[in-house]
C-alpha positions as CSV (number, residue, x, y, z in Angstrom):
1,X,25.3,-47.3,27.7
2,X,22.2,-49.4,28.2
3,X,22.5,-53.0,29.3
4,X,20.5,-55.9,28.0
5,X,19.3,-56.7,31.5
6,X,18.2,-54.8,34.6
7,X,21.1,-55.6,37.0
8,X,23.9,-57.9,36.0
9,X,25.0,-55.9,32.9
10,X,26.1,-53.1,35.2
11,X,28.8,-55.3,36.7
12,X,27.7,-55.4,40.4
13,X,29.1,-58.0,42.7
14,X,26.4,-57.8,45.4
15,X,23.5,-59.3,43.4
16,X,21.8,-62.6,43.6
17,X,23.3,-63.7,40.3
18,X,27.0,-63.0,39.8
19,X,29.1,-65.0,37.5
20,X,32.2,-62.9,37.5
21,X,35.0,-61.8,39.9
22,X,36.1,-58.3,41.1
23,X,38.9,-58.5,38.5
24,X,36.4,-59.3,35.7
25,X,34.2,-56.4,36.8
26,X,37.1,-54.0,36.9
27,X,38.2,-55.1,33.4
28,X,34.7,-54.7,32.0
29,X,34.1,-51.3,33.6
30,X,37.6,-49.9,32.6
31,X,37.0,-51.1,29.0
32,X,33.7,-49.3,29.0
33,X,35.3,-46.2,30.5
34,X,38.1,-46.2,27.9
35,X,35.3,-46.5,25.2
36,X,33.9,-43.2,26.5
37,X,31.0,-44.6,28.6
38,X,30.3,-42.6,31.8
39,X,27.0,-44.1,32.8
40,X,25.3,-47.4,32.6
41,X,21.5,-47.4,32.2
42,X,19.1,-50.3,32.4
43,X,15.7,-49.5,31.0
44,X,16.1,-47.0,28.1
45,X,16.5,-49.5,25.3
46,X,12.9,-50.8,25.8
47,X,11.6,-47.2,26.1
48,X,13.4,-46.2,22.9
49,X,12.2,-49.3,21.1
50,X,8.6,-48.7,22.1
51,X,8.7,-45.0,21.1
52,X,10.3,-45.9,17.8
53,X,7.6,-48.5,17.1
54,X,5.0,-45.8,17.7
55,X,6.9,-43.2,15.7
56,X,7.2,-41.0,18.8
57,X,10.2,-38.7,19.1
58,X,11.8,-39.4,22.5
59,X,15.0,-38.9,24.5
60,X,16.5,-40.4,27.6
61,X,18.2,-38.2,30.3
62,X,20.2,-40.1,32.9
63,X,21.7,-39.3,36.3
64,X,24.9,-41.1,37.4
65,X,24.5,-42.0,41.1
66,X,27.8,-43.7,41.8
67,X,31.1,-44.7,40.4
68,X,31.0,-48.4,39.8
69,X,34.8,-48.5,39.7
70,X,34.7,-47.5,43.4
71,X,31.8,-49.8,44.5
72,X,28.2,-51.0,44.0
73,X,26.3,-49.3,46.8
74,X,24.8,-45.7,46.7
75,X,26.2,-43.8,49.7
76,X,25.0,-40.3,48.9
77,X,22.8,-38.6,51.5
78,X,19.1,-38.2,50.8
79,X,19.5,-34.5,50.1
80,X,22.0,-35.1,47.4
81,X,19.9,-37.8,45.8
82,X,16.9,-35.5,45.9
83,X,18.9,-32.9,44.0
84,X,20.0,-35.4,41.5
85,X,16.4,-36.3,40.9
86,X,15.6,-32.6,40.1
87,X,18.4,-32.0,37.6
88,X,17.0,-34.0,34.6
89,X,13.6,-32.4,35.2
90,X,15.1,-28.9,35.1
91,X,17.2,-29.8,32.0
92,X,14.2,-31.1,30.1
93,X,12.1,-28.1,31.2
94,X,14.7,-25.7,29.8
95,X,14.8,-27.7,26.6
96,X,11.1,-27.6,26.2
97,X,11.0,-23.8,26.9
98,X,13.8,-23.3,24.3
99,X,11.8,-25.3,21.7
100,X,8.6,-23.4,22.4
101,X,10.3,-20.0,22.2
102,X,11.9,-20.9,18.9
103,X,8.5,-22.0,17.4
């Protein structure tokens, strides 16, 4: 899911602007989870809109860094985050190779 804003649409309680409670946050996140949402992304809608406006085929690959039902802060070690950063690059690289070999 992509939010309409950078921060608040993810449901964090530790931001500068916060107009909801922990209970509100949990209800929002549980409803999203029950609807099948497993990641909240904050920039892809603008990227997709720009690509669409230019008739460029595009895709978005996301990495989930934390479980917002458990908290708002990333606590993974640097090594784990570095690995997470590599995963979408490997995925896209394999996809491109597959497309090129089929052509």
